[in-house]
N, C-alpha and C positions, 0 to 999 in steps of 0.2 A: 243727618244720621238716619240710616235705613230702619224700617220697623223691626227687622230681624235683629240688628245689633241693639237697638233700644230695648227690645224685649229681653235679650240675653243679659244686658247690663242691669236692668231693673230686677230680673229674677235673682241676680247675684247680690243684690242689696245696694247697688249704686243709686245715687241721686245726683242731680246736677250741682248740688251744693256740697257734695261729699268732700271732706278734707281730713285726712288722717295724719298722725305724727309719722314722719319718715326717718326719725333718728336711728332706729334699729336697722332699717334698710340701708341707709347711707353708711352707717358704721360697718355693716357686713361687706359692702363694696370696698371700703378703704382697707379693711383687714385682708381682703382678697387681692389687693394690689392695684386697685383702681384709684389713682391719685387725684384725678380731675373728675368731678361729678357735675355735669352740666345742669344749669337751672331747668332746662326742659325735662331732664330725667327726674329731678326732684318734684317738679310740678306734676308729671305723669304719675309718679308713685303716690303723691299726696291725694290725687283724685281716684286712682284705680288700684293702687297696691293692696294686696291681700284678697282681691276678688277672684272668683273662679266663674268663668262664663261657660255655660252649657248650651250646646246647640247641636243641630244635626248636620253631618257632613257625609254626603253620598249615602243617605239613608241610615247612617250609623251615628249613635251619640258620640260626641267629642267635647273636649274642653280646651279652654285657654286659661292658664293659671298665671296671674299677674303678681309680680313682686320679685325682688332680687334674690332673696334667700332660697327660694325653690330652685333657681337656676344655677346658683354659684357652685353647688356640689356636683353639678353635671358638666360644667363648662370650664375650660382652662383659660385663665386670664391672659396668659401669653398668646394663646391662639387668637383670642379676640383682638388683642392689640397688634400682633405681628402679621396675622393673616387677613382677618376680616377688615380691620381698620385700614390696612394698607390698600385694600381693594376699594373701599369707599372714600378714601382720602380724608377721613375724619375719625376722631376718637369715638368709641362706642361703649355703651353701658348696657349690661344685661338687665332686662326688666320683666322677664317671664318666659313661659314655655307654651308651645302649641303643638297641634297634630300628635296627640297622645304622648306628649312630653318629649317628642323626638326632635323638635325644632326649638332652638333658643331664640328668643325675641330680644332685639337690641335696639337701642335708641341713640341717635347722635345729638350733638349740641343744638342742631336746628330743629329737633323734634321729629326727624324722619325715622321711620321704623323699618328695620331689616330683620330677616329671619336667617339663621345659620344652622346648617345640619351637615356635619363633616365638611366636605369641600364645597358644598352648595351654599351660596349666599344669595338671598333674594331681597329686592327692594319691595317692601310691602305697601308703603304709602308715605306721602310727604308730611303727614301728621299722624299722631298716634291713633286718632279716630279712624282715619282712612286705612291705616294698617290693620286695625281690628276689623273694619268692614271687609277688607280683602280676605281675611281668614274666615270670618263667620259666613260670608257669602259663598264660600267654596272655591274662590279663585286662589291662585298660587303666587302671585307677585311676578316681578320681572327679575330674571337672573342677572347677577353682577359678575362680570368676567374677572 
C-alpha cells in the first residue's frame, strides 16, 4: 500500500483490524435488486464501508466515499447488470463513489474494482486496494470496451 493511500485511509478512521457490521449495506443491495452478493463485496464493505477518503487530485481536494447506500440512489441496478456486467463478463456490486461522486465504484466476485460513469467503464485494479491506489494516485484505470 502506498504512503498516500495509507495516509488517506488512516485519516478516514480505517485500521488494519477494522470490521463493521454489513447487514444494512447488504440489505440495501438486495432491496435494490442485487440478488447475488459476492463474499469479496461483503469483505470489502466490512473493512472499508462507511469511510470517506480525502486526498488531492490535480491540486484539488477530492474524496472517495465507500459503501453501498451512497451509490444506490445514483446508479440504476439494471444498467450495472445489463451494461457494465456484460462488458466485464461478471456480476458487479456497487461499493462507493469517486471523482466528486461522478463515478460509481463496482466490485466483482473476484474482488476486481471497476469504475463506471455513463458509457465509460474502467478497470481500476485486480484488488480493492489496487483500485483505491489507482484513484488516490491520480491514475484513471484501463477502459473496458
